[in-house]
C-alpha positions in Angstrom: 36.6 4.0 -2.6 34.2 1.7 -4.2 31.1 0.4 -2.4 30.5 -2.8 -2.7 26.7 -3.2 -2.9 24.6 -5.9 -1.4 20.9 -6.6 -1.1 20.3 -9.6 1.8 20.6 -9.8 5.5 22.5 -13.3 5.1 25.6 -11.1 3.2 28.6 -11.9 5.2 28.9 -7.9 5.8 31.6 -8.7 8.6 33.7 -10.6 7.0 33.8 -8.4 3.3 34.8 -5.2 5.7 37.5 -7.5 7.4 38.8 -8.0 3.6 38.6 -4.1 2.8 34.9 -3.7 1.5 32.8 -0.9 1.8 29.2 -2.9 1.7 26.3 -0.6 1.0 23.0 -1.8 0.8 20.9 -1.8 -2.5 17.5 -0.4 -1.5 16.4 2.4 -3.8 13.1 2.5 -6.0 13.2 3.0 -9.3 11.2 5.6 -11.8 11.0 2.7 -14.5 12.6 -0.5 -15.3 13.9 0.0 -19.1 17.0 -1.5 -18.6 15.6 -4.4 -16.2 12.6 -5.4 -18.7 14.8 -5.4 -21.7 17.0 -8.0 -20.2 14.1 -10.0 -18.1 10.4 -9.4 -18.4 7.4 -7.2 -17.0 6.1 -9.8 -14.7 9.9 -10.3 -13.1 9.9 -9.3 -9.5 9.7 -5.8 -8.9 12.7 -5.7 -6.2 15.1 -7.5 -8.5 14.3 -5.3 -11.5 15.1 -2.3 -9.1 19.0 -3.9 -8.5 19.1 -4.4 -11.8 18.6 -0.6 -12.4 20.5 0.7 -9.2 23.4 -1.3 -10.5 23.3 0.6 -13.9 22.6 3.9 -12.6 25.2 4.3 -9.7 28.1 2.5 -12.0 28.2 0.2 -9.3 31.7 -1.8 -9.6 31.4 -4.5 -7.1 28.2 -6.9 -6.1 28.2 -9.9 -3.7 24.6 -11.4 -4.1 22.7 -14.0 -2.0 20.4 -16.3 -3.9 17.8 -16.0 -1.5 15.1 -16.4 -4.4 15.2 -17.4 -8.4 14.8 -14.1 -9.1 17.9 -12.6 -7.5 19.7 -15.4 -9.3 18.4 -14.3 -12.2 20.0 -11.3 -11.6 23.4 -12.7 -11.0 23.1 -14.3 -14.7 22.0 -11.1 -16.5 24.9 -9.3 -14.8 27.3 -12.0 -15.4 26.4 -12.1 -19.0 27.0 -8.0 -19.4 30.1 -8.2 -18.0 30.2 -4.7 -16.6 31.4 -5.3 -12.7 34.9 -5.9 -11.6 33.7 -8.2 -8.9 30.7 -10.2 -9.2 29.6 -13.2 -6.8 26.8 -15.0 -5.6 27.1 -16.7 -2.4 24.9 -20.4 -1.9 22.7 -19.8 1.0 21.3 -23.4 2.5 17.4 -23.3 3.7 18.1 -24.5 7.5 20.2 -23.8 10.2 21.1 -27.1 11.2 24.9 -28.4 11.7 24.9 -29.5 7.7 23.8 -26.3 6.7 26.2 -24.3 8.5 29.0 -26.6 7.4 27.9 -25.9 3.7 27.5 -22.1 4.4 31.2 -22.2 6.2 32.7 -23.5 2.5 31.1 -20.9 0.6 32.2 -18.1 3.0 35.8 -19.6 2.7 35.3 -19.4 -1.4 33.9 -15.9 -1.3 36.8 -14.8 0.9 39.3 -16.4 -1.3 37.7 -14.9 -4.1 37.4 -11.3 -3.1 40.9 -11.3 -1.2 42.3 -12.2 -4.8 40.5 -9.3 -6.4 41.4 -6.6 -3.9 44.7 -7.9 -3.0 44.0 -7.9 0.9 44.3 -10.5 3.5 41.7 -11.0 6.3 42.0 -8.6 9.4 40.5 -10.5 12.4 40.4 -7.0 14.4 38.6 -5.6 11.3 36.2 -8.5 11.6 35.3 -8.0 15.0 35.1 -4.1 15.2 32.7 -4.7 11.9 29.9 -6.3 14.6 27.5 -3.4 15.2 24.4 -4.2 17.5 20.9 -4.6 16.2 18.6 -1.2 15.1 17.0 -0.8 18.7 13.4 -0.6 18.6 11.7 2.7 19.8 11.4 2.6 23.6 7.3 3.5 23.5 4.7 2.4 21.3 5.6 1.9 18.0 4.4 0.5 14.3 6.3 -2.2 12.5 6.8 -2.5 8.9 7.3 -6.4 8.5 7.0 -8.5 5.5 9.2 -8.1 2.3 11.9 -5.7 2.3 11.0 -1.9 1.5 12.6 0.5 -0.2 14.2 3.6 1.0 12.0 6.1 0.0 8.9 4.3 1.2 10.4 3.7 4.5 11.1 7.7 4.5 7.4 8.3 3.6 6.3 6.1 6.5 8.4 7.5 9.0 7.2 10.9 8.1 3.5 10.2 7.8 3.2 7.8 10.7 1.8 9.4 13.9 4.2 6.8 15.6 7.6 5.9 15.4 8.2 3.2 12.8 10.8 -0.3 13.3 11.8 -1.6 10.2 11.6 -5.3 10.7 11.2 -6.1 6.9 14.2 -8.9 5.5 16.1 -6.1 4.4 15.8 -4.1 7.9 16.4 -6.6 10.5 19.6 -7.7 10.4 21.2 -8.9 14.0 24.1 -10.9 14.8 25.7 -11.3 18.2 29.6 -10.4 18.3 32.0 -13.6 18.1 33.2 -14.9 21.7 36.4 -14.3 22.5 39.3 -16.8 21.7 37.8 -18.3 18.4 40.1 -18.2 15.6 40.6 -19.7 12.2 38.0 -22.4 11.4 36.5 -22.3 14.5 35.4 -18.7 14.1 34.5 -19.0 10.6 32.1 -22.0 11.9 30.7 -19.6 14.4 30.2 -17.1 11.9 28.4 -19.2 9.5 26.1 -20.4 12.3 25.8 -16.9 13.6 24.3 -15.8 9.7 22.0 -18.6 10.0 20.6 -18.0 13.3 19.0 -15.1 12.6 15.4 -14.2 12.6 14.5 -16.4 9.2 13.4 -14.6 6.1 10.5 -16.5 4.2 12.9 -18.2 1.7 14.0 -20.3 5.1 12.5 -23.2 6.4 12.5 -22.5 10.0 9.5 -19.5 9.3 7.7 -20.4 12.7 10.6 -18.2 14.6 9.1 -15.2 12.5 6.5 -14.7 15.2 9.3 -13.5 17.3 8.9 -10.3 15.4 5.7 -9.5 16.7 6.2 -10.0 20.2 7.0 -7.0 21.2 4.9 -5.3 24.3 4.7 -2.2 22.8 4.0 -2.4 19.4 0.5 -1.2 18.3 0.1 -1.9 14.9 1.9 -3.9 11.6 2.4 -2.2 7.8 2.6 -5.4 6.1 4.4 -4.7 2.8 4.7 -7.1 -0.1 6.5 -6.8 -3.3 4.5 -7.0 -6.7 5.2 -10.2 -8.3 6.7 -11.9 -5.2 4.6 -14.8 -3.6 6.5 -15.9 -0.2 5.6 -12.4 1.7 1.8 -12.6 0.3 1.6 -16.2 1.4 2.7 -14.8 5.0 0.2 -12.2 4.9 -2.8 -13.8 4.4 -1.7 -16.6 7.2 -1.1 -13.7 9.5 -4.6 -11.8 9.0 -6.5 -14.6 10.6 -3.9 -14.9 13.5 -2.8 -11.6 14.6 -5.1 -9.5 17.2 -2.9 -6.5 16.3 -4.7 -4.1 13.9 -2.8 -5.0 9.9 -2.3 -2.7 7.0 -1.1 -4.3 3.7 1.0 -2.1 1.5 1.9 -3.5 -1.7 4.3 -1.4 -3.9 6.3 -2.4 -7.2 9.6 -0.6 -5.8 9.0 2.7 -7.9 8.0 6.2 -5.8 4.8 5.8 -4.1 1.8 8.3 -5.0 2.3 10.5 -1.8 -1.8 11.2 -1.3 -3.3 7.4 -1.2 -0.2 6.4 0.9 -1.2 9.4 2.8 -4.6 8.4 3.0 -3.9 4.7 4.1 -1.4 5.5 7.0 -4.1 8.4 8.3 -6.9 5.7 8.2 -4.7 3.5 9.9 -4.1 6.1 12.7 -7.3 6.5 13.0 -8.5 3.2 13.2 -6.1 2.6 16.1 -7.3 5.8 17.7 -3.7 7.2 17.9 -4.6 10.8 16.9 -7.6 10.9 19.5 -11.1 12.8 18.3 -10.6 13.8 14.6 -9.0 17.5 14.9 -11.5 20.5 14.2 -9.4 23.6 14.9 -12.0 26.3 15.1 -15.6 26.2 15.7 -17.4 30.0 14.6 -19.7 31.1 17.2 -23.2 32.2 16.2 -23.4 29.8 13.0 -26.6 27.8 12.4 -25.0 25.1 10.1 -21.8 22.8 9.8 -20.7 21.2 6.2 -18.2 18.1 5.0 -16.4 18.5 2.0 -15.3 15.3 0.2 -12.6 16.8 -2.5 -12.0 13.9 -4.6 -10.5 13.3 -8.1 -13.3 13.5 -10.2 -16.1 15.3 -7.8 -16.2 17.6 -4.9 -19.2 16.9 -2.9 -20.5 19.1 -0.3 -22.8 18.4 2.6 -24.7 21.0 5.3 -26.3 19.8 8.5 -28.2 22.2 10.8 -27.8 21.6 14.2 -30.0 19.0 14.9 -27.8 16.8 12.5 -30.6 17.0 9.4 -29.2 17.6 6.0 -30.0 21.0 4.7 -28.2 21.1 1.8 -25.6 19.7 -1.0 -24.0 20.1 -3.8 -22.0 17.9 -6.1 -19.5 19.4 -8.6 -16.3 18.8 -10.5 -13.1 19.1 -9.3 -11.3 20.5 -11.9 -7.5 21.1 -11.8 -7.4 22.3 -8.0 -9.3 20.9 -4.9 -9.6 24.5 -3.8 -11.6 25.7 -6.9 -13.5 22.6 -6.7 -14.5 23.1 -2.9 -15.3 27.1 -3.7 -17.2 26.0 -6.8 -19.2 23.7 -4.4 -19.7 26.4 -1.6 -20.8 28.9 -4.3 -23.6 26.1 -5.5 -25.7 26.3 -2.0 -28.8 28.3 -2.1 -28.9 30.8 0.9 -25.9 29.3 2.6 -22.4 30.7 2.7 -19.2 30.3 4.4 -20.5 32.8 7.2 -23.1 30.8 8.0 -21.0 27.6 8.7 -19.6 26.8 12.5 -17.5 24.2 11.3 -15.9 22.6 8.1 -14.5 19.4 8.1 -12.5 18.1 4.5 -12.1 15.0 3.5 -10.9 12.8 0.3 -7.2 13.6 -1.8 -7.8 17.1 -1.4 -8.5 17.4 2.4 -5.1 19.4 2.8 -5.8 22.0 0.2 -9.0 23.7 1.5 -8.2 26.7 3.2 -11.6 27.5 4.9 -11.9 24.3 6.5 -11.8 24.0 10.1 -10.7 20.3 10.3 -9.8 17.1 8.2 -10.5 13.7 8.4 -9.8 10.9 5.9 -12.1 9.5 3.2 -12.1 6.0 5.1 -13.6 7.2 8.7 -15.7 9.8 7.0 -17.3 7.0 4.7 -17.6 4.6 7.7 -19.3 7.6 9.7 -21.7 8.3 6.8 -22.6 4.5 6.3 -23.1 4.2 9.8 -25.5 7.0 9.9 -27.3 6.3 6.7 -27.6 2.5 7.4 -26.4 1.1 11.0 -26.9 -2.3 9.7 -24.3 -2.1 7.1 -21.2 -4.2 8.0 -18.9 -3.8 4.9 -18.9 -0.2 2.7 -17.8 -0.7 -0.7 -16.9 3.0 -2.6 -16.1 3.2 -5.9 -14.8 6.7 -6.8 -13.5 8.3 -9.6 -9.9 7.3 -9.3 -10.0 4.4 -6.6 -11.9 2.1 -5.0 -12.3 1.1 -1.4 -13.8 -1.6 1.1 -13.9 -0.7 4.5 -15.4 -3.4 7.1 -17.4 -1.8 10.3 -18.0 -3.2 13.4 -21.9 -2.7 15.1 -21.0 0.9 16.0 -19.8 2.3 13.0 -15.5 2.0 13.6 -13.1 0.9 11.1 -12.1 -3.0 11.6 -10.3 -3.2 8.5 -10.1 -1.4 5.0 -8.2 -2.2 1.8 -7.8 0.2 -1.5 -6.9 -0.2 -4.9 -3.5 0.3 -6.1 -2.2 2.8 -8.5 -4.3 1.3 -11.2 -7.2 3.2 -12.1 -9.1 -0.4 -13.1 -12.6 -0.7 -12.0 -13.0 2.8 -11.1 -15.4 5.6 -12.4 -12.5 6.6 -14.5 -11.9 3.6 -15.9 -16.1 3.6 -17.0 -15.6 6.9 -18.4 -12.9 6.0 -20.5 -15.0 3.0 -21.9 -18.0 5.4 -22.7 -15.9 7.5 -25.1 -14.4 4.6 -27.0 -17.9 3.2 -27.4 -19.5 6.8 -28.1 -21.9 6.7 -25.5 -23.0 9.2 -22.7 -21.5 8.1 -19.1 -25.3 8.1 -18.0 -26.4 5.7 -20.5 -24.3 3.4 -19.6 -25.8 2.6 -16.2 -28.6 1.1 -18.0 -27.1 0.1 -21.4 -25.6 -3.2 -19.6 -29.0 -4.5 -18.3 -30.0 -5.1 -22.2 -27.4 -7.5 -23.1 -28.1 -10.4 -25.1 -24.5 -12.4 -25.2 -22.3 -12.8 -22.5 -19.2 -11.4 -23.1 -15.9 -11.4 -20.8 -13.6 -8.7 -20.9 -10.6 -10.4 -19.7 -8.2 -7.4 -19.2 -8.1 -5.9 -15.7 -5.8 -2.7 -17.2 -7.4 0.1 -18.5 -5.3 0.7 -21.3 -5.6 -3.1 -22.4 -9.5 -3.1 -21.8 -9.6 -0.5 -24.3 -8.1 -2.0 -27.0 -10.0 -5.5 -26.1 -13.2 -3.2 -26.2 -11.7 -1.7 -29.7 -11.6 -5.3 -31.0 -15.0 -6.2 -29.6 -16.5 -3.4 -31.8 -14.8 -4.2 -34.9 -16.3 -7.8 -34.1 -19.9 -6.2 -34.4 -20.7 -6.8 -30.8 -23.4 -4.4 -29.5 -22.8 -1.8 -27.4 -25.2 -3.1 -24.8 -22.9 -6.2 -24.8 -19.6 -4.8 -24.4 -21.3 -2.9 -21.5 -22.4 -5.6 -19.7 -18.9 -7.5 -20.1 -17.5 -4.2 -18.5 -19.9 -4.5 -15.7 -18.7 -7.4 -15.0 -15.2 -6.5 -15.2 -15.6 -4.0 -12.5 -17.6 -6.4 -10.6 -14.9 -9.0 -10.4 -12.2 -6.7 -9.6 -14.6 -4.9 -6.5 -15.4 -8.1 -5.2 -11.8 -9.4 -5.0 -11.2 -6.1 -2.6 -14.3 -7.1 -0.2 -12.7 -10.4 -0.2 -8.8 -8.9 0.8 -10.6 -6.8 3.4 -12.9 -10.1 4.8 -15.8 -8.2 4.1 -19.2 -9.9 4.7 -22.8 -8.6 4.7 -25.0 -6.4 4.7 -23.3 -4.3 2.2 -23.6 -0.8 1.2 -22.4 0.8 -2.0 -21.1 4.7 -2.2 -19.9 6.9 -4.9 -21.0 7.8 -8.0 -20.6 4.3 -9.5 -23.2 3.3 -7.3 -25.6 4.9 -9.6 -24.5 2.3 -12.6 -27.4 0.0 -12.4 -25.7 -2.4 -14.4 -22.6 -2.5 -12.4 -24.6 -2.7 -9.0 -26.4 -5.9 -10.4 -23.5 -7.4 -11.5 -21.6 -7.1 -8.2 -24.9 -8.2 -6.1 -24.6 -11.5 -8.3 -20.5 -11.9 -7.6 -21.1 -11.7 -3.7 -24.4 -13.0 -3.8 -25.9 -10.6 -1.5 -27.7 -7.3 -2.0 -26.7 -3.9 -1.8 -27.7 -1.2 -0.1 -27.8 2.2 -2.0 -29.0 5.5 -0.2 -30.7 8.1 -2.7 -27.4 10.3 -2.8 -24.7 7.6 -2.8 -22.1 10.4 -3.8 -22.3 12.3 -0.7 -21.9 9.9 2.1 -18.1 11.0 2.7 -19.0 14.7 2.8 -21.8 13.2 5.2 -19.9 11.8 7.6 -17.4 14.9 7.1 -20.2 17.0 8.3 -21.3 14.8 11.3 -17.7 15.2 12.9 -18.2 18.9 12.1 -21.0 18.7 14.0 -19.5 16.6 16.8 -17.3 19.4 17.7 -19.7 22.0 17.6 -22.5 19.9 20.1 -19.2 19.0 22.3 -18.1 22.4 22.5 -21.8 23.6 23.6 -23.1 24.7 20.3 -21.9 28.0 18.9 -23.0 30.7 21.0 
């Protein structure tokens, strides 16, 4: 039984089943795009590349495509030129849902039916056609989150559903297919005319003209938040996201993927922080509080450093440590604890862990995401702050705060480490200068250089070329600082951030980056004495809440 591949909700699945086909949705992520990038190019739509890879990987022999965009049309051209499929068809889809468009689609359906019937040697089965209609996927009965926007890969959907505190409904263009059953008594041309209208009458995707109807997707009384998905190198849904961000009152989290498997750590952080923002998990969980202890602690287990803050039961900072994380989060946390003088685990009533390694610290009594902890720590340090800019070892994040220090919105960088501490570490090696020296070296620049590449690897090549052209290290570092500032300011704009600004993370110690970012934002950055400890401080404050809520350790 050969599967018949398809990608679009406007594909006439019922018609193809009535002709003996077995439609299967192509929606798998790809670990890489070696074939697709050989026959297209690097900046081609990632979903379209994944379709090409899935066809090649599975040995698919039958495929019906709908020309919903230029990239899918290019997929058709590539596969037609390769000549490896037994049946390949491109259905032309009108942009409207009016009478002329329905007549045009009806003609296209007739041609497709004739071609597929000739290929399979079958005839249209009216009973099979009617039986192929199935009800639209039911929405969850209680509160739920919705994935909207561009189609989301099967792996991403599985992770979202596994990690989300609420049921997740797939309302993307790949998951919300809904056709009513055909009326009784319709046959022949009348039935096909109705069918064309039913296909076009679905809630439109962004490729269609009447996109105003898409607001119906969000008019659900139990919808608590939106996970808005976009695909790299696809503009349609990025435009809708920008419009939606300004008009919806629902909490909104943007997820952009390149149709490759997503890193579970960063995706989990975003989802858990979103849940905390929605207050879906209640107060941050601290499982146990050790009685008779004098202190609480917060541990921020990051990719580069592990930071620890210890508070007494009055909320004063009594000790701290910053150590290299190393290969394992647990070992980094143990090193940080061992670095304290006169305070050990037996002195701690509660320990809250945050950061990417928060789930791997066995002596922690609870965990909270770094988004929520940075917000809490920032509000404690500088209550006037309304936007936190954190540049860590391998990620950057911007967190918008309300007047009470709650998270209004946040964005994080994607997989690339450009603009982070790791980026600056790599550039320091190329320039053969100490990382600490880079903090002030760029302040002595004379020639204003521009590092145009945002990719770490390409930026390294660009720096090597500038060295070969005899530019000074100070000028190059200044160019790198500006590059980091441009990328970070773009994150601030994406988040809708506005001052007063507070900067945290190890890169906040780099005076050159701070100065370049202040120029870019047109506003000063408030930076505390220990910007590395903001997340750990927030975690410690959550631990203190639990101890004091329990009436203090007895």
